[in-house]
C-alpha positions in Angstrom: 87.8 -21.7 -70.5 90.6 -19.3 -70.3 93.3 -20.4 -72.7 97.0 -19.9 -71.9 98.5 -20.3 -75.4 97.5 -20.2 -79.1 99.0 -22.6 -81.6 98.6 -21.5 -85.2 98.6 -23.5 -88.4 100.4 -21.4 -91.1 99.0 -22.1 -94.6 95.5 -20.8 -94.9 95.5 -19.4 -91.4 98.3 -16.9 -91.3 99.2 -16.7 -95.0 97.1 -17.0 -98.1 99.4 -19.6 -99.7 97.2 -22.5 -100.6 96.1 -21.2 -104.1 99.7 -20.4 -105.0 101.2 -23.7 -103.8 98.3 -25.8 -105.1 98.5 -24.0 -108.5 102.1 -25.0 -108.9 101.3 -28.6 -107.9 98.4 -28.8 -110.3 100.6 -27.4 -113.1 103.4 -29.9 -112.5 101.0 -32.9 -112.2 99.4 -31.9 -115.5 102.9 -31.7 -117.1 103.5 -35.2 -115.7 100.4 -36.6 -117.3 97.8 -36.4 -114.6 95.2 -34.0 -116.0 93.6 -32.2 -113.1 91.5 -29.1 -112.8 92.7 -26.7 -110.1 89.5 -27.2 -108.1 90.0 -31.0 -108.0 93.7 -30.6 -107.1 92.8 -28.4 -104.2 90.2 -30.8 -103.0 92.6 -33.8 -103.2 95.7 -32.1 -101.7 94.5 -29.4 -99.2 96.0 -30.0 -95.8 98.3 -32.8 -97.1 102.0 -33.0 -98.0 102.9 -34.0 -101.5 105.0 -36.9 -100.2 102.1 -38.3 -98.2 100.3 -38.8 -101.6 103.2 -40.5 -103.3 101.3 -43.6 -104.1 98.3 -41.7 -105.6 100.6 -39.5 -107.7 102.7 -42.4 -109.0 99.5 -44.3 -109.9 98.0 -41.4 -111.9 101.2 -40.2 -113.6 102.8 -43.6 -114.2 106.1 -42.1 -113.0 108.1 -42.4 -109.8 107.9 -39.3 -107.5 111.6 -38.5 -107.5 113.7 -36.2 -105.4 114.5 -34.2 -108.5 110.7 -33.7 -109.2 110.2 -32.6 -105.6 113.2 -30.2 -105.8 111.6 -28.6 -108.9 108.3 -28.4 -107.1 109.9 -26.6 -104.2 111.8 -24.2 -106.4 108.8 -23.2 -108.5 106.6 -23.0 -105.4 109.0 -20.8 -103.5 109.5 -18.4 -106.4 105.7 -18.0 -106.8 105.3 -17.5 -103.1 108.0 -14.9 -103.0 106.3 -13.0 -105.9 102.7 -13.1 -104.7 102.2 -14.2 -101.1 100.0 -12.0 -98.8 98.8 -12.5 -95.2 95.4 -13.7 -94.5 93.1 -10.8 -93.9 93.4 -9.5 -90.3 95.8 -12.3 -89.3 98.8 -10.0 -88.5 96.7 -7.8 -86.2 95.1 -10.8 -84.5 98.5 -12.5 -83.9 100.0 -9.3 -82.5 97.0 -8.9 -80.2 97.2 -12.4 -78.8 101.0 -12.3 -78.6 100.7 -9.3 -76.3 97.9 -10.6 -74.3 99.5 -14.1 -73.7 103.0 -12.8 -73.0 104.3 -14.4 -76.2 102.9 -17.8 -75.6 102.1 -18.5 -79.2 103.6 -20.9 -81.8 103.3 -21.9 -85.4 102.7 -25.6 -86.0 102.6 -26.5 -89.7 102.6 -29.6 -91.8 104.8 -27.9 -94.3 108.6 -27.9 -94.6 110.4 -25.5 -92.3 112.0 -23.5 -95.1 108.6 -22.7 -96.5 107.0 -21.8 -93.1 109.8 -19.5 -92.0 110.0 -17.8 -95.5 106.3 -17.1 -95.4 106.2 -15.7 -91.9 109.2 -13.5 -92.7 107.5 -12.3 -95.9 104.3 -11.1 -94.1 106.2 -9.6 -91.2 105.2 -12.2 -88.6 108.6 -14.0 -88.1 109.6 -12.0 -85.0 106.5 -13.0 -83.2 107.1 -16.7 -83.7 110.9 -16.6 -83.3 112.1 -20.0 -81.8 108.6 -21.4 -81.9 108.1 -22.7 -85.4 107.4 -26.4 -85.8 107.3 -28.4 -89.0 105.5 -31.8 -89.4 108.4 -32.8 -91.7 110.6 -32.9 -88.6 108.2 -35.0 -86.4 107.8 -38.8 -86.2 104.5 -38.3 -87.9 102.9 -35.2 -89.5 99.2 -34.1 -89.4 96.7 -35.6 -88.8 99.0 -37.0 -86.1 99.3 -34.7 -83.1 103.1 -34.6 -82.9 103.6 -31.1 -84.2 101.0 -29.6 -81.8 102.4 -31.6 -78.9 105.9 -30.2 -79.6 104.5 -26.6 -79.9 102.6 -26.9 -76.7 105.7 -28.2 -74.9 107.8 -25.3 -76.3 105.4 -22.7 -74.9 105.1 -24.5 -71.6 101.4 -25.0 -71.6 99.5 -28.3 -71.5 97.6 -29.0 -74.7 94.2 -28.9 -72.8 94.9 -25.2 -72.1 95.9 -24.4 -75.7 93.7 -23.0 -78.5 94.6 -24.3 -81.9 93.6 -22.4 -85.1 93.2 -24.6 -88.2 91.5 -24.3 -91.6 91.6 -27.9 -92.9 90.1 -31.2 -91.7 93.6 -32.8 -91.5 94.8 -30.0 -89.2 91.7 -30.0 -87.0 92.2 -33.7 -86.5 95.8 -33.1 -85.4 94.8 -30.4 -82.9 92.0 -32.6 -81.4 94.3 -35.6 -81.2 96.8 -33.4 -79.2 94.1 -32.7 -76.7 93.7 -29.0 -77.6 90.5 -27.0 -78.3 90.4 -26.3 -82.0 88.9 -23.2 -83.7 88.2 -23.7 -87.4 88.9 -20.8 -89.6 86.5 -20.9 -92.6 86.2 -17.7 -94.5 84.7 -19.4 -97.6 86.4 -19.9 -101.0 89.0 -22.3 -102.2 91.7 -23.5 -99.9 89.8 -23.7 -96.7 87.6 -26.5 -95.2 83.9 -25.8 -95.0 82.4 -25.1 -91.6 80.5 -28.4 -91.6 83.6 -30.4 -92.5 85.7 -28.6 -89.8 83.0 -29.2 -87.1 82.7 -32.8 -88.1 86.5 -33.2 -87.6 86.2 -31.8 -84.1 86.4 -28.0 -84.3 84.7 -26.6 -81.2 84.0 -23.3 -82.9 84.1 -21.7 -86.4 85.3 -18.2 -87.2 85.1 -16.5 -90.6 87.4 -13.6 -89.8 90.7 -13.7 -88.0 89.7 -10.5 -86.3 87.3 -12.6 -84.2 90.2 -14.6 -82.6 91.4 -12.4 -79.7 87.9 -12.3 -78.2 88.0 -16.2 -77.9 90.8 -16.1 -75.2 88.2 -15.7 -72.4 
C-alpha cells in the first residue's frame, strides 16, 4: 500500500523520554511507600498515563493520588526532561524525510499531556515539522488504547485512517492505532521502555522496525 500520511507517537518513538519520566515516577512512588524497582515500574506503567492507574497507585501507597502530587510529578519530570532529553536515534532525519515526501502530512498523536509533548518536540528540534498537528490523549474523550487521538490526527491531515501509517512502540499505542483503522509499524530497538517485537505484533503491528532510519522506505 502507498500511505498518504504518517502519525507518530512521541515518547519512545521520537524522543527517548521513557527512562527519564519513569525514573521520576518510580522515585516518587517509592517516596509514597510503594517500593518498586525501576524495571518493574517501567513494565507496569509503560504506555499508560499516571492518572489511568490511580486505583492501583492508591491501593499500593495507601494514599489518595492528589492534584498536588501530580503537580509535583509534572514539575520534577519536566525539569529532568529539560536537563537530559535526547531524540531517538535517527528519528529527526526520518521525520524530515517523510515530511518532505508527504508534503507535510504528518502528525504527532501522544497519550501524554500537551505541555510535555510540545516541550519535548521543541527540545529536539522537531516542533516546526509538527506545528498545528500535535494531539494529546488528555484532550480526547478517551486516551490510548482508545483510537480517539489517532482519529483526530488523521482528520487534521485530511487522510482517512486506512491510508495512514502509525508508528508506535508500546502495546497500548499499537492497540490505539489498530482501533483507528490505520496500519501500525512497531518500533522495537530493544532495551527498556519499548515493547518487544512479539508483544507489538500480538497487539496488531503489521511490521516491526528496530531503527527509525528504516521508516521512509515503508511509504511505498
